[in-house]
C-alpha positions in Angstrom: 18.1 16.2 34.0 18.8 18.0 30.8 20.1 14.9 29.1 16.9 13.0 30.0 14.8 15.8 28.4 17.0 15.7 25.3 16.5 11.9 25.1 12.8 12.3 25.5 12.5 14.8 22.8 14.8 12.7 20.5 12.5 9.8 21.0 9.5 11.9 20.1 11.2 12.6 16.8 12.7 9.1 16.3 9.7 6.8 16.7 7.4 8.6 14.3 10.2 8.5 11.7 10.6 4.8 12.4 6.8 4.3 12.0 6.9 6.1 8.6 9.9 4.2 7.4 8.3 0.9 8.2 5.0 2.0 6.4 6.9 3.2 3.4 8.9 0.0 3.2 5.6 -2.1 3.4 4.1 -0.1 0.7 7.1 -0.7 -1.6 8.3 2.9 -1.6 11.9 1.9 -1.3 13.6 5.2 -1.9 11.6 7.2 0.6 12.0 4.3 3.2 15.8 4.4 2.7 15.9 8.1 3.2 13.8 7.8 6.4 16.0 4.9 7.5 19.2 7.1 7.2 17.5 9.9 9.4 16.4 7.2 11.8 19.7 5.7 12.1 21.4 9.0 13.1 18.7 10.0 15.7 18.8 6.4 17.1 22.5 6.3 17.6 22.5 9.8 19.2 19.8 8.9 21.7 21.2 5.5 22.5 24.6 7.1 23.0 23.3 9.6 25.6 21.6 6.7 27.4 24.7 4.4 27.4 26.9 7.2 28.4 25.6 7.0 32.0 23.8 3.8 32.7 23.6 4.7 36.3 21.2 7.6 35.4 17.7 5.9 35.5 16.1 9.1 34.4 17.8 8.8 31.0 16.3 5.2 30.8 12.9 6.3 31.8 12.9 9.3 29.3 14.0 6.9 26.6 11.1 4.5 27.3 8.5 7.3 27.9 9.6 9.1 24.7 9.4 5.8 22.8 5.9 5.0 24.1 4.6 8.5 23.2 6.4 8.6 20.0 4.6 5.3 18.9 1.2 7.2 19.6 2.4 10.2 17.7 3.7 7.9 14.8 0.2 6.4 14.5 -1.4 9.7 14.5 0.9 11.0 11.7 0.4 7.8 9.7 -3.3 8.2 10.1 -3.2 11.9 8.8 -1.0 11.0 5.9 -3.1 8.0 4.8 -0.5 6.7 2.4 -1.6 4.3 -0.3 -4.9 2.8 -1.4 -7.8 1.0 0.2 -10.2 -1.5 -1.4 -13.7 -1.3 0.1 -16.6 -3.9 -0.3 -20.0 -2.9 0.7 -22.8 -5.5 0.8 -26.2 -4.0 0.6 -29.8 -5.5 0.5 -30.7 -4.3 -3.0 -29.4 -2.4 -6.0 -29.4 1.2 -4.8 -28.8 3.3 -7.9 -28.9 6.5 -6.1 -26.0 5.3 -3.9 -24.0 4.0 -6.8 -24.5 7.2 -8.8 -23.6 9.3 -5.8 -20.4 7.5 -5.2 -19.4 7.7 -9.0 -20.4 11.4 -8.9 -17.9 12.3 -6.2 -15.2 10.3 -7.9 -15.2 6.8 -6.6 -14.8 3.9 -8.9 -17.7 1.4 -8.1 -18.2 -2.0 -9.6 -21.4 -3.8 -8.7 -22.3 -7.5 -8.7 -25.2 -9.5 -7.4 -24.2 -11.9 -4.7 -26.1 -14.6 -2.9 -26.6 -13.9 0.8 -27.8 -16.4 3.4 -31.5 -15.9 2.7 -31.7 -13.6 -0.4 -29.9 -11.9 -3.2 -27.9 -9.0 -2.3 -25.5 -6.5 -4.1 -21.9 -5.9 -3.5 -20.2 -2.7 -4.3 -16.5 -2.8 -4.8 -14.2 0.3 -4.8 -10.5 1.0 -4.7 -9.6 4.5 -3.6 -6.9 6.5 -1.9 -6.8 5.9 1.8 -7.4 9.5 2.6 -11.0 9.0 1.2 -12.0 5.8 3.1 -13.9 7.8 5.8 -15.8 9.7 3.1 -16.8 6.4 1.4 -18.1 4.9 4.6 -20.1 8.3 5.3 -21.8 8.1 1.9 -22.6 4.4 2.3 -24.1 5.1 5.8 -26.3 7.9 4.4 -27.9 5.7 1.8 -27.6 2.1 3.5 -27.2 2.4 7.2 -27.4 -1.4 7.5 -24.8 -2.2 4.8 -22.0 -4.5 5.8 -18.7 -2.7 4.7 -15.2 -4.1 4.8 -11.9 -2.6 3.8 -8.5 -3.8 3.2 -5.3 -2.4 1.6 -4.3 -3.9 -1.7 -0.5 -4.2 -2.0 -0.5 -3.9 -5.8 -3.0 -3.3 -8.5 -3.0 -2.7 -12.3 -5.4 -0.9 -14.5 -8.9 0.0 -13.7 -10.4 3.3 -12.7 -7.6 4.8 -10.5 -6.4 7.2 -13.2 -6.3 10.8 -14.0 -10.1 10.6 -14.7 -10.8 9.8 -11.2 -8.9 12.9 -10.0 -10.5 15.1 -12.5 -13.9 13.9 -11.4 -13.2 14.6 -7.8 -11.9 18.1 -8.6 -15.1 18.9 -10.5 -17.2 17.6 -7.6 -15.3 19.9 -5.2 -15.5 22.9 -7.4 -19.3 22.4 -7.8 -19.5 22.0 -4.0 -17.6 25.2 -3.4 -19.8 27.1 -5.8 -22.9 25.9 -4.0 -21.5 26.9 -0.7 -20.6 30.4 -2.0 -24.1 31.1 -3.1 
């Protein structure tokens, strides 16, 4: 029974590491992915060794499978919290909303606008690339100003130039400082 518990706990560690290693590799972060891969390999061999040491013990196999399944869930939660990388967001709105555009820029988002032809009318498209951990914030701001907007996001693999620089970070820090000062009053 103790070996089944150990296998279960090891799987809870192993699978989130596997998830992160995969994400790091997909995002092109080779060194970090390699380090996670080494750790993953050590844990994997240990857990599998325990299972294979007694194939007649079904509790070990069940613990392995259960730990793997729950580990996948935990790995997803960890990845969601870390939000590694960037996201490109496109918002299609009925008209040019300068208040929304200015607000997004004020809080540190890069926003490019263009007039696009919709099915029955001209519309405006806002394009933004931001860190993934700010995607939800972008959606919240869009919803406040344009509740009927069509918004889609995707993860770019590579990008070059543009607004994702130190200036964007400085603008965000300035916004947060102003917000804290207002809350303190």
